[in-house]
N, C-alpha and C positions, 0 to 999 in steps of 0.2 A: 629481655623477656624472662630469662631465668631468674633475674633479681626480682622481677615483679611477682612471679609465682611463689618464690621463697618468702617474700614479704607478706603474701596473702595465703600462706599455707593453712592457717587456722580457719579462715573463711571457707576455703575449699574443702577442708576436712568436715566442716559442719554440714556440708551437703552430701556427706557420705560417699565421696568420690575418692577412689584409690589414686593417690598421688605418689610417684616414686619418692623414696626417702632421699635419694640423691640423684641428680641428673648427670648423665654421662655424655660428654660432648660427642663421643663416637656413636652412641646409640640415641642421640637426641631426636632425630627424625622419627624413629620407631616409637620412642617414649612419648613424644609429642602427639603423634597420631592416636595412640592408645588413650592418652589422657583427654584429648579433645573429643574423641568419640564418647567416652564416659561422661564428660562434661555436657556434651550435647544431649545425650539420652536423659541425663538427670534434669537438664533444663526443660526438656519436653514434658517430663513427669511433673515438674513444678508448675508448669503452665496448665497442665490438665487439672492438677489439684486446685489451683486458683480458680479455674473455670468452674469446677465442681462446687467450690465454696460459694462462688457468686450465684450459681443456679440454686443451691440450697438456701441461700439467704433470700433470693427472690421468691422461692417456694414458701418460705416461712412468713414472708411479708404479704403474700396473697390472702384474700379473704378465705376463711375456712369454709368447708362444705356446710358446716352448721350455720354459719352466717348467711351463706347463699340460700340455704333451705328456709331460713326465716324470711329473707327477702322474697323468695318464690312464694311462700305461703301468703304473704301480704299481697303480692301481685295477683295470685289466683283468686283471693277473696275480692279484690277490687274488680277483676274481670268478671267474676260471677255476679257481683252487685250491679255492674254496668250493663251486663247482658240482660239481667232481669228488668232493669229500668227501660232498656231499649225495647224489650218485648212488650212491656205494658204500654209504652208510648205508641208502639205500632198498633196495638189493639185499640187505643184511643183514636188514632188517626184513620184507621180503616173505614169506619162508618162514613166519615167525611169524604172519602174518595169514591164512594159508590154513587153511580149516576141515578137519575130519577127512574130510568127504564129498569135498571138493575134492582132498585128498591121495590118496584112493582112486581118484578119476577119473584123476588124473595117472599113478598106478601102473598102472592097467589100460591106459591109452593107451600107455605106454612098452612094456608087455609085448606088446600087439598089434602095435606098430610093429616090435619086435624079430622077431616071427614073420614079418612081411612081408619084412623085410630079409634074414633068413636064408634064406627060401624063394627069394628072388631070387638070392642068392649060390649056392645049390645048384641053380639052374636048374630049380626046381620051381614048380608052380602053387600059389598061395596059396588055401586053402580058402575057399569062399564065406561060411562062417559067420564067418571071421576078418575078411573085408572088411565084412560086415554090422555086426560089432561096431565096426570102425574108423569107419565112417561114422556110426554112432549116437553114438560118443563125441566125434567131432570138433567138432560145434557146441557141446557143453558145455565142451570144452577151450578153445575160442577165447574164451569169456567169462572164463576164468581167465588164460590167456596170450594177450594181445590182439594181439601183434605176431609175424608169421610170416615166415620167409625161405625162399624156394623158387626154383628155376630155372624157366625157361619150359618146359623139357623134363620136369621131375619133377612139375609141378603136377597133371598128369593123374591120377597115382596117389596124390597126397597130399591133395588138396582136392576136396570134392564139386563136381560140375558143376552148380552152382545159381546162378541170377542174384542179384547183390547179396549174395553170401555175406560179403564184407568191405565195410566202410565206405569204405576207401581202398586202392588198390593203387599202389605206387611202383615204377616200372620204371627201373632205373639202366642206364647204358651203352646207352641206347636207340638210338644210332646203329649199334650192332652187332646190333640185334634186327630180324629181318624181321617184316613186318606179320602174316603168317599165324600165326606162333608166338605173337603177342601177343594175338590175338583171344580165345582161351579165358581168358586172364588178365583182360582187360577185361570179359568177360561176367560174371565172378564179383564185380565191384566196382561200387559206386555211383558212385565218383569215381576219377579217375586223375591221377597226377603223373608226367610223362614227363621223364626227365633224360638229357641226352646232349650230344654235341659233334659237329656236322656236319663239323668240320674234322679228325676222326679217322677210324679205320677203320670201314667199313661191314660188314654181314653177308656171310658167304660163301654164295653161291648156286650151286646145281647147274644152274640154268636160265640160259642166256646171254641177253643183251639182245635178240638177234634172235628167239629163241623167245618171249620175253616180249612183244615187240612184235606178233608174229603172233597171240598169244592175245588181246591187247588189241583188235586189229583184228577178229578172228573174232567176239568177243562184243560188238563195238561199244561199247567203253568209252573210246575215245580222247577224246571230247568232255568227259566229266564225271569220269572216274576215272583219268586219267593218273598222278596222284600216288600211286595205289595200286599202281603197278608193282612187282611182286615183286623183279625183278632190280635196278632202279634206285633204289627208294625204301626207306629204313629207316623203322622206327616213329617215330623222332625227326623225320624230315623230314615224314612224314604229319601228326603231331601239330602241328608248327609251322605247317603250312598250314591247319589247321582252327581254331586258336586265335585269339581276338581279341587286340588289343594289350595289354589289361589282364591277359590270362591268361599272358603270356610274361614270365618273369623271367630276366634275363641275370645270371649269376654272374660278377661282374667282378673280385672280389678273388682274387688268386692266392696261395695259401699254401704251395705245395709246394717250389718251387725257388728257388735263388739268382737274382738279377735277371739276371746275365750269361747264365744258362742259358736262361731263358724269353724273353729280349729279342728273339731272332730270330723266334720264333713270334708273339710279341706284335705285332711290326712287320708281318710278311708274311702271317700267317694271321688275326690278330684286329684288324687296323687300329689298333693302339695302344690298344685299349679296356681291356686288362687293367691292374689296379692291383696291383703286386707288394707284398703284405702279409706276406711270409714272415717268420717269427720266426727270425732268423739265429742267435740264441743256442741254438736247438735243433737246428741243422744239424750233422751230424758231418763237418765239413770236414777235408780233408787238410792237416795243419799246414804253413804257409809255402808253400802252393801255390795258384794261382788257381782260380776256380770252373770255368773252361772253358779247356782246353788242347789243342793239336793236336800229336800226335807224327807227324812227317813221315816216311813210309816209301814209297819208290818200288819197288813190287813188280811182279809180272807176273800177269795174270789168265788162268786157263785154264778151260775148260768141262769139268766132269766128265761121265762117261758117263751119270750119272743126271740131268743137266741143271743149270741154274743157273750160278753163277760162283764161282771159288775163287781166293784170293790167298794162297799159302803163306807168303810173306815177311811179309805183314801179320799173318797168324794167329800166327806165331812172335813177332812184336813184341807182340801182345796178351798172350800168355802171359808174356813177359818183364815186362810192366807189372804183371800180376797178382802175379808173384813179388815184384816191388819193393814193391808195396803191403803184402803180408802180412809181408814181412821188415822193413819199417819200423814194424810194430806197429799198422797201421791196423785199427780194430775195427768200423767201420761195415759195412753190407751192400754187396755188390758184384754187379753184373750186367754181362753182355756181350750186345750186340744187334747183329744184322747183317741187311741186307735179304735175304740169300741163305741158304737152308737148308744148302747145301754148306759155306759158310764157318762157320756156327754149329756144325755137326757136327765140322768139322776142329778147331776151337778146343777143343771139348769132349773130343775124343779126345786132344789134346795134354795137357790138364789131367789127365785120368784116367791118362795114362801116367806122370805125376809124382805118386807116392803121397803124398809129403809135402805138395805144393801142394794136391792135392785134399782131403786131410784137413783142412788149415788153412782152406780155403775153405768147408767144410761149416758151420763156426761163423759164417760171414758171410753166411748166407742166399744163397749163390751160385746164380746161374742164367745160363746162356748159351742163347740161343734167337733165333728170328726175331721180328720186330716184333709179329706177331699174338699171341704168347704174352705180351707185355708190356702189351697194351692193358689199362688199368685197374690196372696194377701199377707199382711204382716201387722204386728202390734209392737208398741214400745216394750211391754212386758208380756211374756207368754208363760203360762203354767202348763206343764206337760204331765198329765195323769197317766202313768204307765199301765196301771191295773195289775201288772205282773206281781204275783205273790202266791202264798199257799192256796191250793185249790184251783189253780189255773188249768182248765181242761186241755186235753191233747189237741182238740180241734182248734182252739184259740192259739195254742202254741205253734201249730203248723201254719196258721194264718199269719202270725207275726213273723215267723221265720221266712216266709215266702215274699213278704211285702217290705223288702228292705228299702225300696224307694219311698214308700209311705213314711217310713221312719226318718229318712233324710229330710223330707218336707216338714215333719212334725217338729224337729229340733232346730230348724233354721228360720222359723217365722218371727223370732224375737229380734228386736233391734238393740235394746239396751240391757235387758235382763231375761234370762231363762231360768225358771224355777221348776225343778223336777220334783214331783210329789210321788213317792212310791217306795217300795221295799228294795233298798239298795243291795242288800245281801242276796235276795232272790234274783234280782236282775244280773248281778255279778256272776252267780253260780248257774244261771240259766243256760239251757242248750241253744237259746236264741243268740247267735253269735254277736250281732250288732248291739243288742241290749247289754250283753256281758262286756263287750269292748267299751261301750259308752259309760257304763258304771265305773269301770277302771279309769277311764279318761277323766271323768269328773273328779274322782278321788285324787288322781295325780295333780290336777290343777289346784285342788284344795291344799294338798300337802306342800306343793311348791310355793303357794302363797304364804303359808305359815312359816316355812323355812326361810323364805326371803325376808320376812319381817324380823325373824330372830337374828339373822346374820348382820343386820345393820350396825350394831354396836359391838360386834365381836372383834377382839384383837387376834388376828390370824397368825401373827408372828413374823419374824424377819425373813424367813424363807417362803418362797411361793408355796401355798398349801395345796393339798390334793383337792381336785375339783372334778365334777362330772364332765364328760366331753373333753377329755385331755387331748384328743386327736385334733381339736380345733384351736388349741392353745399354742401360740408360737413362743419360741425362746425369748423373743424381744419383749413380749408381755411379761415374762418372768423377770427379765432384766429391769424393766421399768418398775414393776411392783417392788422389787427388793431395793432399788435405788430410792424410791419414794419413801419406803419404810425407814431407811437410814436417815432420811431428812425429816422424820417425824410426821409423815403423811401416810395414814393407814387406810388402805383401800380394800375393797371386796372383789375378788376375781370372779368372773363368770356369773355376775349377779343377774337374776331373772327379772325382767320387766315386760309385762304383757306377754307376747310370744317371742321376745328377743332375749339373747344373752349378751350382756355388756362385758367388754374385755376387763375393765376395772371400773368400779363404782366408788365415788367419794361422797360422803355426807358431811355437811357443815351447817349447823344452826338452822336446820329445816330446809336447806337448799341441797340440790343433788347435781352431781357432775358425772357424766359418762365419759370415760377416757378410752379412746379407741386407738389401736395400733394397726395401721394400714400397711399390709404387706404387698410387695411387688407382684407375687404370684397371683393373688386374687384381683387386685385392682388394675393391673396393667392389661388384664384380659377382659376388662369391662365390655359387655355388649349392652344393647338397649335394655335387656331384661334385668341384669345386675344393677344397672344404674337406676332403673325404675324402682326396684326393691329397696335400694339404699335411700332413695328420696322419700319413699313411703315410711321407712323406718325413722328417718330424721324428723319427718312431720309428726309422727306418732309420739316420739320422745318429747318434742316441743310441746305438744298438747298436754302431756303428763307433767310438765313443769321441769324437765331436765335441761341442764346446760350440757353442751357437748364440746369436747376438745379432741381433735384427731391428730395423730402424729405418724408421719411416715417412719418406716424402720430406719431410713437413712438418718433421720434426725436423732433417733435414740442411739444409733451406732456412733454418730460423729459429733453430736451436739447434745449429749444427755443433760448437761448442766442447764442449758436453755430450756429444755422440756420441763425439768423440775421447777425452774423459776416461773414458767408460765402457769403451772398448776398452783404454785404458791401464791402467785398474784391473784388467782381466782379466790383462794381461801382468804387472803387478806382483804380483798374487796368485800367479801361476804361479812367478815368481822367488822369492818368499818361501817357497814350498812345497818348494824344492830341499833 
């Protein structure tokens, strides 16, 4: 045994195990036990290292999150396409499944409905026998056509006033619905789903808050029924106060607008809770133009005799921009919104005075109006005429300051592009907080966009450069940056794309690579929210033409050479494709 150990002393030493320089026969049991304990502990460590290496290799050989995101994007598109086909097929099959008796019922119902509508148009009273027939047919029709769409005002003459007539009533835009108008709808349903946004416009009431408060006090409702206030509370606010936590669903994925458009509202109105999941491929963007742009116009505000505020110079600039859009061949829908009726009317008059322009805008679903008209509506391109400039009256300033929700609606109606026409300096220096914040926000987006373009071809040096947001930069990102630089690969740290900051960005012959370093602290604590946000991020980068390579910190720590080789392989592949 001693001879064997002596012959393999070099091998034992290579394992960093302390081996006696000379074995003493008298102390052999003690020396042997100590040596074997050390040998056993080291062997366990070796096995752990081998197991770790095996797991790291398996991790590196798995499909990347980027590859899985591409597959998921393709599957989602296929599912969406198949769902649309299924829906259209169902619509085609439905008429063939209706019996002769059901067809007769539908025919009778349509005839009766036409009689009621025609009498209303002619300002005549509908005969009682017609109404009797209508109410007799309606319960039978609801069994054939199970989904009905009505307004809160028209339900009185369209649906019988019977409790639980429908299994479910869904009330959309409930923040604009007053409580009183909704009660007859709720009476007719077994269950209700109330959908709305408390950060947008509320209902218009003819009772002011002072009158409402007096009524509440008169009937002693202040203690238990304040939330039922007609002037102050919408149906949405009432429903939110009555529901339990499990009955409230926050719709967090935003699918309408470009991220730059919704970013202000997400930050200042929704506390950053929205996840921008917009499919950019479907947006009708203005070619080679940003999603949000400010046309700076220093005009003069006057107060028309009918009230409100009007900025003539700004209105002319809006019309110029409309002409530019149609002349460049833009085919998407276009809208113009302003906080003031006088401004919206003036812009409309200018458009109508130009026959060629107004004719061409008809085909673009054109609408110019105040914010209230656009609640629940949207356009591909929206032009927001702020009116704010020299001469803005104190009354108008107070109005704008108090209608913060109106402002939120105005700037979120655009899908692909939001063009602000107004005096940027006046807005920025205004006492109207949200106008000032928004002017600064747009300026920041513009500056970030310019800085991003300038940084693409800059050599930032062998040491990790100073960047904004140093608190989110890990040491492993710095290690990878410096190792890549030594190998001739020059990257840009914390590169801004859309609303995201990339760990490292690499540009090669028109192609772009996002290099991400995934740390244990963040990614091991993934919950559904973090995973959803990362999936949306990957989807967005794919849409923008980015390739993505992600590395765990373990890979950079224990296999840095392989990480650099994988990035080099990407570069070489791009070069070969030239």
